[in-house]
DRENVEX-827115 format. One record per residue (C-alpha): residue in one letter; chain; x, z, y. Coordinates in nm, 3 decimals. Each point is the difference from the previous one (the first is absolute). Example, Ala and Ser with C-alpha at 12.3 -4.5 7.8 and 13.67 -1.06 7.14 Angstrom:
2
+-------+---------+---------+---------+---------+
! koldo ! tordren !      c1 !      c3 !      c2 !
+-------+---------+---------+---------+---------+
!     A !       A !   1.230 !   0.780 !  -0.450 !
!     S !       A !   0.137 !  -0.066 !   0.344 !
+-------+---------+---------+---------+---------+
***
This chain:
108
+-------+---------+---------+---------+---------+
! koldo ! tordren !      c1 !      c3 !      c2 !
+-------+---------+---------+---------+---------+
!     M !       A !   0.000 !   0.000 !   0.000 !
!     A !       A !   0.129 !  -0.089 !   0.346 !
!     D !       A !  -0.065 !   0.132 !   0.349 !
!     M !       A !  -0.298 !  -0.171 !   0.165 !
!     L !       A !  -0.057 !  -0.110 !   0.356 !
!     V !       A !  -0.378 !  -0.006 !   0.052 !
!     I !       A !  -0.173 !  -0.183 !   0.282 !
!     A !       A !  -0.376 !  -0.043 !   0.028 !
!     C !       A !  -0.135 !  -0.353 !   0.001 !
!     D !       A !  -0.233 !   0.091 !   0.289 !
!     M !       A !   0.294 !   0.059 !   0.238 !
!     P !       A !   0.094 !  -0.359 !   0.089 !
!     A !       A !   0.140 !   0.111 !   0.338 !
!     M !       A !   0.275 !   0.200 !  -0.172 !
!     D !       A !   0.343 !  -0.063 !   0.150 !
!     E !       A !   0.341 !  -0.026 !  -0.160 !
!     I !       A !   0.134 !   0.277 !   0.225 !
!     V !       A !  -0.236 !   0.250 !  -0.166 !
!     L !       A !   0.098 !  -0.101 !  -0.352 !
!     T !       A !   0.371 !   0.003 !   0.087 !
!     S !       A !  -0.038 !   0.350 !   0.142 !
!     L !       A !  -0.183 !   0.111 !  -0.316 !
!     M !       A !   0.275 !  -0.139 !  -0.225 !
!     N !       A !   0.276 !   0.156 !   0.213 !
!     T !       A !  -0.174 !   0.338 !  -0.010 !
!     H !       A !  -0.028 !  -0.030 !  -0.378 !
!     Q !       A !   0.370 !  -0.081 !  -0.035 !
!     S !       A !   0.092 !   0.298 !   0.221 !
!     N !       A !  -0.218 !   0.242 !  -0.199 !
!     P !       A !   0.060 !  -0.072 !  -0.370 !
!     E !       A !  -0.136 !   0.341 !  -0.103 !
!     K !       A !  -0.349 !  -0.086 !   0.127 !
!     E !       A !  -0.257 !  -0.130 !  -0.249 !
!     A !       A !  -0.212 !  -0.173 !   0.263 !
!     I !       A !   0.050 !  -0.117 !   0.358 !
!     V !       A !  -0.312 !  -0.055 !   0.211 !
!     F !       A !  -0.097 !  -0.042 !   0.360 !
!     T !       A !  -0.262 !   0.227 !   0.153 !
!     N !       A !  -0.255 !  -0.091 !   0.262 !
!     E !       A !  -0.103 !   0.306 !   0.200 !
!     G !       A !   0.093 !   0.222 !  -0.294 !
!     N !       A !  -0.174 !  -0.211 !  -0.265 !
!     P !       A !   0.212 !  -0.186 !  -0.253 !
!     E !       A !  -0.001 !  -0.377 !  -0.024 !
!     P !       A !   0.048 !  -0.014 !  -0.380 !
!     L !       A !  -0.030 !  -0.378 !  -0.013 !
!     C !       A !   0.306 !  -0.053 !   0.215 !
!     A !       A !   0.245 !   0.207 !  -0.200 !
!     I !       A !   0.280 !   0.016 !  -0.251 !
!     Y !       A !  -0.064 !   0.174 !  -0.330 !
!     T !       A !   0.311 !   0.070 !  -0.207 !
!     S !       A !   0.030 !  -0.044 !  -0.372 !
!     A !       A !   0.038 !   0.377 !  -0.036 !
!     G !       A !  -0.313 !   0.059 !   0.207 !
!     L !       A !  -0.201 !  -0.253 !  -0.198 !
!     K !       A !   0.114 !   0.158 !  -0.328 !
!     K !       A !  -0.106 !   0.340 !   0.135 !
!     V !       A !  -0.345 !  -0.133 !   0.091 !
!     M !       A !  -0.039 !  -0.156 !  -0.345 !
!     A !       A !   0.103 !   0.325 !  -0.169 !
!     L !       A !  -0.253 !   0.196 !   0.209 !
!     Y !       A !  -0.268 !  -0.254 !  -0.087 !
!     N !       A !   0.082 !   0.008 !  -0.373 !
!     Q !       A !  -0.012 !   0.382 !   0.002 !
!     L !       A !  -0.340 !  -0.008 !   0.177 !
!     L !       A !   0.162 !   0.176 !   0.297 !
!     L !       A !  -0.113 !  -0.255 !   0.256 !
!     P !       A !  -0.358 !   0.108 !   0.076 !
!     K !       A !  -0.019 !  -0.210 !   0.317 !
!     H !       A !   0.091 !  -0.366 !  -0.009 !
!     S !       A !   0.044 !  -0.060 !   0.373 !
!     L !       A !   0.339 !  -0.118 !   0.115 !
!     K !       A !   0.002 !   0.277 !   0.260 !
!     Y !       A !  -0.029 !   0.256 !  -0.280 !
!     V !       A !   0.268 !  -0.179 !  -0.204 !
!     L !       A !   0.237 !   0.014 !   0.299 !
!     E !       A !  -0.055 !   0.377 !   0.018 !
!     Q !       A !   0.130 !   0.028 !  -0.358 !
!     L !       A !   0.322 !  -0.186 !   0.079 !
!     N !       A !   0.309 !   0.081 !   0.202 !
!     T !       A !  -0.125 !  -0.217 !   0.287 !
!     L !       A !   0.167 !  -0.079 !   0.329 !
!     E !       A !  -0.257 !  -0.069 !   0.270 !
!     T !       A !   0.101 !  -0.184 !   0.316 !
!     P !       A !  -0.237 !  -0.026 !   0.298 !
!     I !       A !  -0.076 !  -0.356 !   0.107 !
!     P !       A !   0.149 !  -0.065 !   0.345 !
!     N !       A !  -0.272 !  -0.090 !   0.249 !
!     E !       A !   0.146 !  -0.346 !   0.053 !
!     W !       A !  -0.039 !  -0.071 !  -0.375 !
!     K !       A !  -0.361 !   0.111 !  -0.044 !
!     Q !       A !  -0.124 !  -0.356 !   0.053 !
!     Y !       A !   0.180 !  -0.104 !  -0.320 !
!     F !       A !  -0.213 !   0.241 !  -0.206 !
!     T !       A !  -0.334 !  -0.151 !   0.106 !
!     N !       A !  -0.229 !  -0.070 !  -0.296 !
!     F !       A !  -0.176 !  -0.334 !  -0.016 !
!     N !       A !  -0.298 !   0.026 !  -0.233 !
!     S !       A !  -0.234 !  -0.279 !   0.101 !
!     P !       A !   0.013 !  -0.363 !   0.109 !
!     E !       A !  -0.073 !   0.116 !   0.356 !
!     D !       A !   0.300 !   0.233 !  -0.012 !
!     L !       A !   0.223 !  -0.285 !  -0.115 !
!     R !       A !  -0.119 !  -0.226 !   0.279 !
!     S !       A !   0.127 !   0.257 !   0.248 !
!     L !       A !   0.348 !  -0.006 !  -0.156 !
!     K !       A !   0.258 !  -0.144 !   0.236 !
!     V !       A !   0.273 !  -0.169 !  -0.200 !
+-------+---------+---------+---------+---------+
***
């Protein structure tokens, strides 16, 4: 199992600078099992890095029936997670586009 970089398909405005920062933070913190951005204190679990060790831990918890909640927020609480607040100038990159109308407003 390998480390995973996860990015939601409904974040088409995501920018390379965010992903580069995420990867650099991961490389600088090898002891962390997950690296995620937070938006006003709430994790953005679909723009994150999950390590192999963290994924194995989640699978073990699941197999032992020790994962009573299946939300990614709950999963992150079970891992050694590094949370990084989203800088204000990057918040636009985390916009969710969930409808055709949302996509029409996307400026490429």
